[in-house]
matplotlib code that plots the C-alpha trace (Angstrom):
import matplotlib.pyplot as plt

x = [-60.7, -58.2, -60.1, -59.9, -56.1, -55.7, -57.5, -55.4, -52.2, -53.4, -54.4, -50.9, -49.1, -51.3, -50.7, -46.9, -47.0, -48.9, -46.4, -43.4, -44.9, -45.9, -42.7, -44.1, -45.4, -42.2, -39.9, -42.1, -42.8, -39.7, -36.7, -36.8, -36.7, -34.2, -31.9, -32.0, -31.0, -28.4, -26.8, -26.5, -25.0, -22.3, -18.9, -17.0, -14.8, -11.6, -10.4, -7.6, -10.0, -12.4, -9.6, -8.5, -12.0, -12.3, -9.0, -8.6, -11.3, -13.6, -13.0, -13.8, -14.2, -17.4, -18.8, -18.1, -19.8, -22.9, -23.9, -24.1, -20.7, -20.6, -18.1, -18.3, -17.1, -14.1, -13.1, -13.4, -10.7, -7.7, -5.0, -2.0, 1.2, 4.6, 5.8, 8.9, 10.8, 9.7, 10.6, 14.0, 14.6, 13.7, 15.8, 18.7, 19.4, 17.3, 18.9, 22.3, 21.6, 20.6, 23.8, 25.8, 24.0, 25.3, 23.0, 25.4, 28.2, 25.7, 24.1, 27.1, 30.2, 29.4, 26.1, 25.2, 25.0, 28.5, 29.5, 29.3, 25.7, 24.7, 26.3, 24.6, 21.2, 21.7, 23.2, 20.5, 17.7, 16.2, 15.1, 13.1, 10.8, 7.6, 8.9, 7.6, 10.0, 9.7, 11.5, 14.2, 12.5, 11.1, 7.4, 6.9, 3.5, 2.6, 2.9, 6.5, 7.3, 5.9, 7.9, 11.1, 10.6, 9.5, 12.6, 14.9, 13.1, 13.8, 17.5, 18.1, 15.7, 18.2, 18.2, 14.4, 13.7, 16.3, 14.7, 11.1, 10.9, 11.8, 9.2, 6.4, 5.2, 7.8, 8.7, 8.6, 5.0, 3.9, 5.6, 4.0, 0.5, 0.7, 4.0, 4.2, 5.7, 8.8, 9.2, 8.7, 11.1, 13.8, 13.5, 12.1, 15.0, 17.5, 15.5, 15.3, 19.1, 19.9, 21.4, 19.1, 18.3, 14.8, 13.1, 9.8, 9.5, 6.0, 6.3, 6.9, 8.0, 4.7, 2.4, 2.9, -0.3, -2.2, -1.5, -3.9, -1.6, 1.4, 3.5, 5.6, 4.7, 5.6, 4.7, 4.2, 6.6, 8.8, 12.5, 15.6, 16.8, 19.5, 20.3, 16.6, 14.8, 11.4, 10.9, 7.5, 8.1, 7.8, 9.9, 9.6, 10.2, 10.1, 11.4, 10.9, 12.0, 12.0, 12.7, 13.9, 16.8, 16.9, 20.6, 21.7, 19.0, 19.7, 16.1, 13.7, 9.9, 8.4, 4.9, 3.9, 1.0, 1.1, -0.1, -0.5, -0.9, -0.3, -2.6, 0.1, -1.8, -5.1, -7.0, -7.4, -4.7, -4.6, -4.0, -3.7, -1.1, 1.2, 4.0, 7.3, 10.5, 13.7, 17.3, 19.0, 21.9, 19.6, 20.9, 19.2, 18.3, 19.7, 20.1, 20.4, 22.2, 21.0, 18.4, 19.2, 15.9, 16.3, 19.7, 18.2, 20.8, 18.7, 19.4, 16.9, 17.1, 15.7, 15.9, 14.9, 15.0, 14.4, 12.9, 14.3, 13.3, 12.1, 10.6, 6.9, 7.6, 9.2, 5.6, 4.8, 2.4, 3.0, 1.0, -2.4, -1.6, -1.2, -3.3, -3.9, -1.0, -2.9, -5.3, -2.3, -0.6, -3.7, -4.3, -0.8, -0.9, -4.1, -2.0, 1.5, 0.6, -0.7, 2.6, 5.9, 5.1, 2.8, 5.6, 8.1, 5.7, 5.2, 8.9, 9.6, 6.8, 8.2, 11.7, 10.3, 8.3, 11.2, 13.9, 11.7, 10.4, 13.9, 15.4, 12.6, 13.4, 17.2, 17.5, 17.2, 16.3, 15.5, 16.6, 13.8, 13.5, 12.0, 9.3, 7.7, 6.9, 3.3, 4.2, 6.6, 4.0, 1.5, 3.9, 4.9, 1.2, 0.6, 3.5, 2.4, -1.3, -0.6, 2.0, -0.5, -3.2, -0.8, 0.6, -2.8, -3.9, -0.7, -1.1, -4.9, -4.4, -1.5, -3.4, -6.2, -3.8, -2.7, -6.3, -6.5, -7.8, -6.4, -8.0, -7.7, -9.5, -7.9, -4.5, -5.1, -6.2, -3.1, -0.8, -2.1, -2.7, 0.3, 2.8, 1.1, 1.0, 4.6, 5.5, 3.7, 5.4, 8.9, 8.1, 7.1, 10.3, 12.3, 10.6, 11.4, 15.0, 15.6, 19.3, 20.0, 17.6, 18.8, 22.6, 23.2, 26.0, 26.8, 25.1, 21.8, 19.4, 16.3, 17.5, 17.8, 14.4, 12.9, 14.6, 13.4, 9.8, 8.4, 9.6, 6.9, 4.4, 4.9, 5.1, 2.6, -0.1, 0.8, -0.9, -2.8, -4.3, -4.9, -6.9, -8.8, -9.8, -9.0, -10.1, -13.7, -14.0, -12.9, -14.4, -17.9, -17.8, -16.3, -17.8, -21.3, -23.6, -25.6, -23.8, -21.5, -24.5, -26.3, -23.2, -22.8, -26.5, -26.2, -23.3, -25.1, -25.9, -28.8, -31.6, -34.0, -31.4, -30.1, -33.5, -34.1, -30.7, -31.0, -34.5, -33.3, -30.3, -32.4, -35.0, -32.2, -30.4, -33.6, -34.1, -30.4, -30.6, -33.8, -32.4, -29.2, -31.1, -33.2, -30.3, -28.2, -30.9, -31.7, -28.1, -27.3, -30.2, -30.3, -27.1, -25.6, -28.6, -28.7, -26.8, -26.7, -24.3, -21.4, -20.3, -21.2, -17.7, -15.8, -14.0, -16.2, -13.6, -14.4, -18.2, -18.6, -16.2, -18.1, -21.4, -20.0, -18.4, -21.7, -23.5, -20.9, -20.9, -24.7, -24.3, -21.5, -23.5, -26.5, -24.5, -22.6, -25.8, -27.2, -23.9, -24.0, -27.6, -27.1, -23.8, -23.6, -20.5, -19.5, -18.5, -15.4, -14.4, -15.4, -12.2, -12.3, -15.8, -14.7, -11.5, -13.6, -15.8, -12.6, -11.3, -14.4, -14.1, -10.4, -10.8, -13.6, -11.1, -8.2, -10.5, -11.7, -8.1, -7.2, -10.1, -9.1, -5.5, -6.6, -8.8, -6.1, -3.6, -6.1, -7.1, -4.2, -5.1, -1.7, -2.4, -5.6, -4.1, -2.9, -6.2, -8.2, -6.0, -6.0, -9.7, -10.8, -8.6, -9.9, -13.5, -13.1, -11.5, -14.5, -16.8, -14.9, -14.8, -18.6, -19.1, -16.7, -18.4, -21.9, -20.9, -19.6, -22.2, -23.9, -27.5, -29.6, -28.7, -31.9, -31.0, -27.5, -29.2, -31.4, -28.4, -26.4, -29.3, -29.5, -25.8, -25.5, -29.1, -27.7, -24.9, -21.2, -20.2, -16.8, -13.9, -10.1, -8.1, -7.8, -4.5, -4.4, -4.7, -2.0, 0.2, -0.4, 0.6, 3.7, 4.9, 4.6, 7.1, 9.5, 9.8, 11.3, 8.7, 6.4, 4.0, 6.8, 8.3, 5.0, 4.3, 7.7, 8.1, 9.9, 12.2, 16.0, 17.5, 21.3, 22.6, 25.8, 27.9, 31.6, 34.0, 34.8, 31.2, 29.1, 25.5, 23.7, 20.4, 22.2, 23.7, 20.2, 18.7, 21.4, 20.9, 17.2, 17.6, 20.2, 17.9, 15.1, 17.5, 18.9, 15.5, 15.8, 19.4, 18.5, 15.6, 18.0, 20.3, 17.5, 16.4, 20.0, 20.4, 17.0, 17.9, 21.3, 23.3, 24.8, 26.5, 29.1, 29.0, 29.2, 30.9, 31.5, 27.8, 28.0, 31.2, 29.7, 26.4, 28.4, 30.5, 27.4, 25.8, 22.9, 23.6, 25.4, 28.5, 26.2, 24.0, 27.0, 28.3, 24.8, 24.8, 28.3, 27.3, 24.1, 26.0, 28.4, 25.6, 23.5, 26.5, 27.0, 23.3, 23.0, 26.2, 25.9, 28.4, 30.8, 33.1, 36.1, 35.5, 35.7, 33.1, 35.2, 33.7, 37.2, 38.7, 36.1, 38.4, 36.9, 37.1]
y = [-3.2, -0.7, -0.7, -4.5, -4.4, -1.8, -4.0, -7.1, -5.2, -3.7, -7.2, -8.7, -5.8, -6.2, -10.0, -9.5, -6.8, -9.1, -11.9, -9.7, -7.9, -11.1, -12.8, -16.3, -16.1, -14.4, -17.0, -19.9, -18.6, -16.4, -16.9, -20.7, -21.3, -18.5, -20.0, -23.3, -21.7, -19.6, -22.7, -24.3, -21.2, -20.7, -22.0, -24.1, -21.9, -23.4, -22.8, -20.6, -18.6, -18.2, -17.0, -14.5, -13.2, -12.9, -11.1, -7.4, -4.8, -2.8, 0.9, 3.6, 0.9, -0.1, 3.4, 3.3, -0.1, 1.4, 3.5, 6.6, 7.5, 9.8, 12.4, 14.4, 11.2, 10.9, 14.6, 14.3, 11.6, 13.4, 14.8, 12.5, 13.8, 12.6, 13.0, 15.0, 11.8, 10.4, 13.6, 13.5, 10.0, 10.9, 14.0, 12.3, 8.6, 8.1, 11.1, 9.8, 6.3, 7.7, 9.7, 6.5, 4.7, 4.5, 2.3, 1.8, 0.6, -1.6, -3.3, -3.4, -3.7, -5.1, -7.0, -6.2, -3.3, -2.2, -3.6, -0.1, 0.3, -3.0, -1.8, 1.5, -0.1, -2.3, 0.2, 2.9, 0.5, 0.4, -3.2, -2.1, 0.6, -1.1, -2.9, -1.1, 0.9, -1.6, -4.1, -1.7, -0.6, 2.8, 1.9, 4.2, 4.8, 3.2, 6.7, 7.0, 3.4, 4.4, 7.6, 5.9, 3.2, 5.9, 8.0, 5.0, 3.8, 7.1, 6.5, 2.7, -0.2, -2.5, -0.5, 0.0, -3.7, -4.6, -2.2, -2.8, -6.6, -7.0, -4.3, -5.7, -9.2, -11.0, -12.5, -9.1, -8.3, -11.9, -12.0, -8.7, -9.9, -13.6, -14.5, -15.8, -13.6, -15.6, -15.4, -11.6, -11.0, -13.0, -12.1, -8.6, -6.8, -8.8, -8.0, -4.3, -4.1, -6.0, -8.9, -11.1, -10.7, -12.1, -13.5, -15.3, -18.3, -18.7, -19.2, -22.8, -23.5, -25.3, -23.2, -19.4, -17.6, -20.9, -21.4, -24.4, -26.3, -25.7, -28.9, -28.1, -30.2, -31.3, -34.3, -34.1, -36.4, -37.0, -37.0, -36.5, -32.9, -30.7, -33.1, -33.7, -36.9, -37.4, -33.7, -32.9, -31.3, -31.7, -33.0, -30.3, -30.8, -27.7, -26.1, -22.3, -19.7, -15.9, -15.4, -11.9, -11.6, -15.5, -15.7, -13.6, -14.4, -15.7, -16.4, -18.1, -17.7, -20.7, -21.7, -25.3, -27.8, -29.7, -33.3, -35.4, -39.0, -40.5, -38.0, -36.9, -33.7, -35.5, -33.8, -34.1, -35.6, -32.6, -29.5, -26.9, -24.2, -23.5, -20.9, -21.5, -19.5, -21.5, -20.3, -20.8, -22.6, -25.4, -28.8, -29.7, -26.1, -25.5, -21.8, -21.9, -19.7, -16.2, -15.2, -12.2, -10.4, -7.9, -6.5, -5.9, -7.1, -7.2, -10.5, -13.0, -16.8, -20.2, -22.4, -25.9, -28.6, -32.4, -33.8, -31.0, -31.5, -28.4, -28.2, -27.4, -24.1, -22.8, -22.4, -18.7, -18.2, -21.6, -24.8, -23.0, -21.2, -24.5, -24.5, -20.7, -19.8, -18.6, -16.5, -14.9, -14.2, -12.7, -10.4, -9.1, -8.8, -6.8, -4.0, -4.7, -4.9, -1.3, 0.1, -1.1, -1.8, 1.2, 3.3, 2.0, 2.7, 6.3, 6.7, 5.7, 8.0, 11.0, 10.3, 10.2, 13.4, 15.4, 14.3, 14.2, 17.7, 19.1, 17.1, 18.3, 21.9, 21.5, 19.3, 21.3, 20.0, 22.1, 25.1, 24.7, 22.6, 19.2, 19.8, 22.4, 19.7, 18.5, 14.9, 15.3, 17.4, 14.6, 12.2, 14.8, 15.4, 11.7, 11.5, 14.5, 13.6, 10.0, 10.9, 13.3, 10.7, 7.9, 9.8, 10.8, 7.1, 6.1, 8.6, 8.0, 4.2, 4.1, 6.7, 4.2, 1.7, 4.3, 4.7, 1.0, -0.4, -3.4, -2.5, -5.7, -4.4, -1.0, -2.6, -4.7, -1.6, 0.5, -2.5, -3.0, 0.6, 2.3, -0.3, -0.2, 3.6, 3.7, 1.5, 3.8, 6.9, 5.3, 4.1, 7.7, 9.0, 6.6, 7.9, 11.5, 10.8, 8.8, 7.8, 9.3, 6.7, 3.6, 4.0, 2.4, 3.8, 6.0, 9.1, 7.2, 7.8, 6.2, 3.0, 0.7, 1.7, 0.9, -2.5, -3.4, -2.1, -5.5, -7.0, -5.1, -6.1, -9.8, -10.1, -10.0, -11.1, -10.8, -7.8, -9.8, -12.0, -9.0, -7.1, -9.9, -11.9, -10.2, -6.6, -7.1, -10.7, -9.8, -6.4, -7.7, -10.2, -7.9, -4.5, -5.4, -4.8, -8.0, -10.5, -12.0, -12.5, -14.4, -16.5, -17.4, -18.3, -20.5, -22.5, -22.8, -26.5, -25.4, -25.1, -23.1, -20.6, -20.4, -19.5, -16.8, -15.2, -15.5, -14.0, -11.0, -10.4, -10.9, -8.3, -5.8, -6.7, -6.1, -2.7, -1.9, -2.8, -0.9, 2.2, 2.1, 1.4, 4.5, 6.6, 5.6, 7.0, 10.1, 11.1, 10.5, 12.8, 15.4, 14.9, 18.2, 19.9, 17.8, 19.4, 16.1, 14.5, 16.7, 17.7, 21.3, 22.0, 21.1, 23.4, 24.8, 23.5, 19.9, 19.9, 18.5, 15.6, 14.6, 14.6, 12.4, 10.0, 9.7, 8.9, 6.3, 4.8, 4.2, 2.8, 0.5, -0.9, -1.4, -3.1, -5.2, -6.6, -7.3, -9.1, -11.2, -12.1, -13.0, -14.8, -15.9, -17.9, -18.0, -14.4, -15.7, -17.4, -14.4, -12.7, -9.9, -8.9, -9.1, -7.0, -4.2, -4.0, -4.0, -1.1, 0.9, 0.3, 1.0, 4.3, 5.4, 4.9, 6.7, 9.6, 9.8, 9.9, 12.6, 14.8, 14.3, 15.2, 18.5, 19.4, 18.4, 20.6, 23.6, 23.6, 25.4, 27.0, 26.2, 22.5, 22.7, 21.6, 18.4, 17.8, 18.4, 16.2, 13.3, 13.4, 13.9, 11.1, 8.7, 9.6, 8.9, 5.5, 4.7, 5.5, 3.3, 0.4, 0.6, 0.7, -2.3, -4.3, -3.7, -4.3, -7.7, -8.6, -11.9, -10.8, -10.0, -6.8, -5.1, -5.5, -4.1, -1.0, -0.7, -1.0, 1.6, 3.9, 3.4, 4.2, 6.9, 8.4, 11.5, 9.8, 9.4, 12.9, 12.3, 13.4, 13.0, 16.0, 18.7, 19.6, 22.9, 21.2, 18.7, 21.8, 23.3, 20.1, 19.7, 23.3, 22.6, 19.8, 21.9, 24.8, 24.9, 26.0, 25.1, 23.0, 20.8, 20.4, 19.5, 16.9, 15.3, 15.8, 12.9, 11.9, 12.1, 15.1, 15.2, 18.6, 18.8, 17.0, 16.9, 14.8, 12.7, 12.4, 12.1, 13.1, 13.4, 14.5, 17.3, 18.4, 18.3, 20.4, 23.0, 23.0, 23.5, 26.5, 27.9, 27.4, 29.3, 32.1, 32.3, 32.7, 36.4, 36.2, 33.3, 35.4, 38.3, 35.9, 34.5, 38.0, 38.9, 35.8, 36.4, 40.0, 38.7, 41.0, 37.9, 36.0, 34.0, 30.2, 28.0, 29.4, 32.7, 33.6, 34.5, 36.6, 38.4, 39.1, 40.5, 42.7, 44.0, 44.8, 42.4, 40.8, 41.8, 40.2, 38.5, 37.1, 35.9, 34.1, 32.6, 31.3, 29.9, 28.1, 26.8, 25.4, 23.7, 22.2, 21.2, 19.3, 17.6, 16.6, 15.3, 13.3, 9.5, 7.0, 5.0, 2.1, 0.2, -2.1, -5.3, -3.7, -4.9, -4.5, -4.4, -1.7, 0.6, 2.9, 5.6, 4.7]
z = [-16.9, -15.5, -12.2, -12.1, -12.8, -10.1, -7.5, -8.5, -8.1, -4.8, -3.6, -4.5, -2.8, 0.3, 0.5, 0.1, 2.8, 5.2, 4.6, 5.2, 8.2, 10.1, 11.3, 11.4, 7.8, 6.6, 8.1, 6.7, 3.2, 2.5, 4.8, 5.1, 1.3, 0.7, 3.4, 1.7, -1.6, 0.1, 1.7, -1.7, -3.3, -0.7, -1.6, 0.9, 3.1, 4.3, 7.9, 6.6, 4.5, 7.5, 9.7, 7.1, 6.9, 10.7, 11.1, 11.8, 12.2, 10.0, 9.8, 7.3, 4.6, 6.4, 5.9, 2.2, 2.0, 3.8, 0.8, 3.0, 4.4, 7.4, 6.2, 9.4, 11.2, 8.9, 9.2, 13.0, 13.1, 14.8, 12.6, 12.9, 14.2, 15.4, 19.0, 19.7, 20.3, 16.9, 15.2, 16.8, 15.6, 12.0, 12.0, 13.9, 13.5, 10.3, 8.6, 9.7, 8.4, 5.0, 4.8, 5.4, 2.5, -1.1, -3.0, -5.9, -3.6, -1.7, -4.7, -7.2, -5.1, -1.7, -2.4, 1.1, 3.6, 4.8, 8.3, 9.7, 8.5, 10.1, 13.3, 13.1, 12.6, 15.6, 17.9, 17.1, 17.7, 14.2, 14.9, 17.9, 16.5, 17.5, 20.6, 23.8, 26.0, 28.9, 26.7, 25.5, 22.2, 21.2, 21.2, 18.2, 16.5, 13.2, 11.7, 12.9, 11.7, 8.3, 8.1, 8.9, 6.2, 3.7, 4.2, 3.9, 0.8, -0.9, -0.3, -0.4, -1.0, 0.7, 3.9, 3.9, 3.6, 6.3, 8.8, 7.9, 8.1, 11.9, 12.6, 10.5, 10.1, 12.2, 15.6, 17.4, 16.5, 17.0, 20.4, 21.4, 20.8, 21.5, 23.2, 26.7, 29.4, 29.4, 25.6, 25.7, 28.5, 26.9, 23.2, 23.0, 24.7, 22.5, 19.4, 20.3, 20.8, 17.7, 19.6, 17.6, 13.9, 13.2, 10.1, 9.6, 7.3, 5.8, 2.1, 0.8, -2.8, -3.7, -1.6, -2.1, -1.2, -0.6, 3.1, 3.2, 0.9, 3.1, 3.1, 6.1, 9.1, 12.6, 14.7, 18.4, 20.2, 23.3, 23.1, 25.3, 24.8, 26.3, 29.1, 30.0, 29.4, 27.7, 26.8, 25.1, 21.7, 18.0, 15.1, 12.4, 8.7, 6.4, 3.2, 2.9, 0.4, -0.2, 3.5, 4.1, 6.5, 6.5, 5.5, 8.5, 11.0, 14.4, 15.3, 12.9, 13.1, 11.4, 10.3, 9.9, 10.2, 13.4, 13.9, 17.0, 15.8, 19.2, 20.9, 23.3, 23.8, 24.2, 21.4, 17.7, 15.4, 13.1, 15.1, 12.4, 11.5, 14.3, 14.8, 16.6, 17.3, 16.6, 17.1, 13.8, 15.5, 16.5, 15.2, 11.9, 10.8, 7.4, 6.3, 2.5, 0.1, -0.9, -3.4, -5.7, -6.2, -9.1, -8.0, -4.6, -2.1, 1.1, 2.7, 1.4, 0.9, 1.6, 4.7, 5.6, 8.2, 8.4, 11.7, 13.7, 17.3, 19.2, 22.7, 23.0, 24.8, 21.6, 20.2, 20.1, 22.9, 24.3, 24.0, 24.2, 20.9, 19.0, 15.9, 16.0, 13.8, 10.7, 12.8, 14.6, 11.3, 9.7, 12.7, 12.6, 8.8, 9.0, 10.6, 9.3, 5.7, 6.0, 7.1, 5.4, 1.8, 1.3, 2.8, 0.3, -2.5, -1.3, -0.8, -4.4, -5.7, -3.7, -5.0, -8.5, -8.0, -6.5, -9.0, -12.1, -11.6, -11.0, -13.9, -16.2, -15.4, -15.6, -18.7, -22.0, -25.4, -28.5, -26.4, -23.8, -20.5, -21.3, -18.7, -21.0, -23.5, -23.1, -23.3, -20.3, -18.5, -18.8, -17.0, -14.4, -13.6, -13.2, -10.8, -8.8, -8.6, -7.7, -5.1, -3.4, -3.2, -2.2, 0.7, 1.9, 1.9, 3.7, 6.5, 7.0, 7.2, 9.6, 11.7, 12.0, 13.5, 16.0, 16.9, 17.8, 14.5, 12.5, 9.2, 7.2, 4.1, 4.1, 4.5, 1.4, -0.5, 0.4, -0.1, -3.7, -4.8, -3.2, -4.6, -8.0, -8.2, -6.9, -9.8, -12.2, -10.8, -11.1, -14.7, -15.6, -13.9, -16.1, -19.2, -18.2, -17.4, -20.5, -20.9, -17.4, -16.0, -17.8, -17.3, -14.0, -11.9, -8.9, -10.5, -11.1, -8.3, -9.9, -11.7, -8.7, -7.5, -10.9, -10.9, -7.4, -7.5, -8.5, -5.2, -3.3, -5.9, -5.2, -1.4, 1.5, -0.9, -4.6, -6.2, -8.8, -6.0, -3.7, -6.4, -8.0, -4.8, -1.5, -1.6, -2.6, -1.4, 2.1, 1.9, 1.1, 3.9, 6.5, 5.6, 4.4, 7.4, 6.9, 4.6, 7.3, 9.6, 6.8, 6.1, 9.8, 10.0, 6.9, 8.5, 11.8, 12.6, 14.8, 12.2, 14.4, 15.5, 12.0, 10.6, 13.3, 12.7, 8.9, 8.9, 10.9, 8.7, 5.5, 6.5, 7.3, 4.0, 2.0, 3.6, 3.0, -0.7, -1.3, 0.4, -1.7, -4.9, -4.3, -3.2, -6.2, -8.5, -6.3, -5.7, -9.4, -10.4, -7.6, -5.5, -6.5, -4.9, -1.7, 1.2, 3.1, 0.6, 1.8, 5.3, 6.3, 7.5, 4.3, 2.0, -0.8, -3.3, -2.2, -2.0, -5.5, -4.7, -1.5, -3.4, -6.2, -3.7, -1.8, -5.1, -6.1, -2.5, -2.8, -6.3, -5.2, -2.3, -4.6, -7.4, -4.9, -3.5, -7.0, -7.9, -4.8, -5.3, -9.0, -8.7, -5.1, -4.3, -8.0, -7.8, -6.0, -9.2, -11.5, -10.5, -13.1, -11.9, -8.3, -9.1, -10.7, -7.6, -5.5, -7.6, -6.9, -3.1, -3.2, -5.1, -2.8, 0.1, -1.7, -2.5, 1.1, 2.3, -0.2, 1.0, 4.6, 3.8, 2.2, 5.2, 7.7, 5.9, 6.4, 2.7, 1.2, -2.2, -3.5, -3.2, -5.2, -8.5, -6.8, -5.1, -8.3, -10.5, -8.1, -7.4, -11.0, -12.1, -9.4, -10.0, -13.7, -12.8, -10.6, -13.4, -15.8, -13.3, -12.9, -16.7, -17.3, -14.5, -15.8, -19.4, -18.5, -15.9, -16.9, -17.2, -20.3, -22.0, -21.0, -17.3, -18.1, -19.6, -16.5, -14.1, -16.1, -15.9, -12.1, -11.7, -14.4, -14.6, -16.3, -18.2, -17.4, -16.3, -14.8, -17.0, -16.8, -15.6, -18.2, -20.0, -18.1, -14.8, -15.7, -16.7, -13.2, -11.4, -13.6, -12.8, -9.1, -9.4, -11.5, -9.1, -5.5, -3.0, -0.2, -2.3, -3.8, -0.3, 1.2, -1.6, -1.1, 2.7, 4.4, 1.5, 2.1, 0.3, 0.6, 1.7, -0.3, -2.9, -3.7, -5.8, -2.7, -1.7, -4.9, -4.2, -7.5, -5.9, -4.1, -7.5, -9.0, -6.2, -6.7, -10.5, -10.1, -7.9, -10.2, -13.2, -11.5, -10.4, -14.0, -15.7, -16.3, -17.5, -19.9, -21.2, -22.0, -23.7, -25.9, -26.8, -27.8, -29.9, -31.5, -32.3, -33.7, -31.4, -29.8, -32.5, -30.6, -30.3, -27.3, -24.2, -26.1, -25.8, -22.2, -22.6, -25.6, -23.8, -20.9, -23.1, -24.8, -21.4, -22.1, -18.8, -15.6, -14.0, -11.4, -14.2, -16.2, -13.1, -12.6, -16.2, -16.0, -12.7, -14.3, -17.3, -14.9, -12.8, -15.8, -17.3, -14.0, -13.7, -17.2, -17.1, -16.8, -15.6, -17.8, -17.0, -18.2, -21.2, -19.0, -16.5, -13.7, -10.2, -8.7, -10.9, -12.4, -14.2, -16.4, -20.0]

ax = plt.figure().add_subplot(projection="3d")
ax.plot(x, y, z, "-o")
ax.set_aspect("equal")
plt.show()
């Protein structure tokens, strides 16, 4: 009986092998029916969705989706660096601009940047960071652009947004890539010199992230214009809102749907989304009043127009670019989204790290610094670990842009995760600062950042949408080595060609899935013993992380394929499942960047607590995302058990960072030194403070150093009080300790100075009872 069963199984396997090995049989018996099923499963993809999918390039995300990332390739990417000119701009004009900024005065009193700051921004070329030198700009790298925005964000959200918008998704970038020579030669020098202030109007009141539902439209027509008869152009009608720099813009970039009912252009009636550049003084353009986003006073507001005539040569790129607007935007967004908003998130996190660590050491409760309490240590560790990983991801991603990439998936990852982690860091900072954080005023250096953090969460793809739909949805289509080929074949109207292409992709896909299924199990069981799962040139401290990431990459590729086969196009609507797969891909990317940062920094031992905390936390989050996905995967429970065994063959082994590790990270933030400086490099730290020039962060830095210098004297004081030799109260303690020779004159002076600085740091602002903005007299 057993022999008969064996021969039956052998025969079935042989038949299947014959079918799969003979192309004609395989296409007829396997690929053709699968293609029919696949076509029925695929959701309808709109033109705007297709153009978003096609935008940008695939970079390191593709390696992570392969299931077998080439770590040597990642480590071989050149270490990013700034040029001497870029360094000079950061240390010169950017530092000077930060010194001119007073966020309390800007947000509470002026509700705008001061005139002298606007003039400085213009005259120093801050609007021309990305414009090439031949057009009067700086032609800076993406890394330099990111560094400028990050430094400004650590000082003033208003200034950061004002500078970043013209250099990100806006007329300058669109003109660089798509403008006609005439458009470039006229506008780019004017933009670089600040003679024009640009904005870009995309969002409509009834169509936020859904560009396909954009109601703004234009009709091709002929009309007399500017003394010329019968000019070919368009009558444009639009209503836009949330347009940054809109209230002060002189040139308006506009997105709309273009129609040609009279076929004046000789083609289709519906021509698609088109982009145009319109001077705001054009008759019919209505610049509305300002929005007021969470006490952020960067210029932002609505604009509109009704049947505004514009000549055809105002289309960005000219007539040949008609209908290509969404593709143009998506290609620019693939790079731009990776720069500005992630930089603001990192700037906020670095501000939180530097100030929270210092405040935790200076502020005393129950006779000890508050940072010595484990609850505060936990928050400090989270700030430090997140900041380390965030900055690593920021630098690696902008470096890819400088290498010529337009990483559309990576840009979505860093936009979401760096703004979210920035929000977490600032929230933790607020908890640590307590009353100091919630009392808004000139001495509060964190409150306005806390208020304005949600702004970055909502723009350039709202974070909920980015996480639940874009990261994995776009990632699977772009990064999977075979899925996009299968989709293109399914939509091909040539049935014979479609079958041939689909068959080739299906065979590759099957081998890919089988390999990753086997590797998920093998790496889970034996990965720690396989040398191939970690690069030979990595630090010994990081080997375990490379091996875990290799395992999780194979598991991710395997589970993604299973999810796509089981759910097909409906996975697009199962947003929580898609979000969890997106979280896994994102965390694999953030972990990769963190390891590269450590290697690029020459593996300093002093940074190990930050490396270990951020990696262990992220690996635990990957493990949890896998578990939550599989628990909610709509298959019978027995298959859930099997899949969990495939991903976790030896159980869930990743753990959150230990209390001791969190303690080490917290102490890094609480003590001046190279590690703290390296973690917060790039933030603006005022050099001095005075009554005339109130700089609370400068006071905090002085107080921190004084607290460290006074540790020995404070220890002597505590011993004297404990021994009951020092019995005086209040200020008399120092005098009595000095008299009893417990401390020296120098130590007494240090303690008096520390008391003065500590009082200055802890103090919060108070105002007149009527809270007048014109006369803020002290109560």
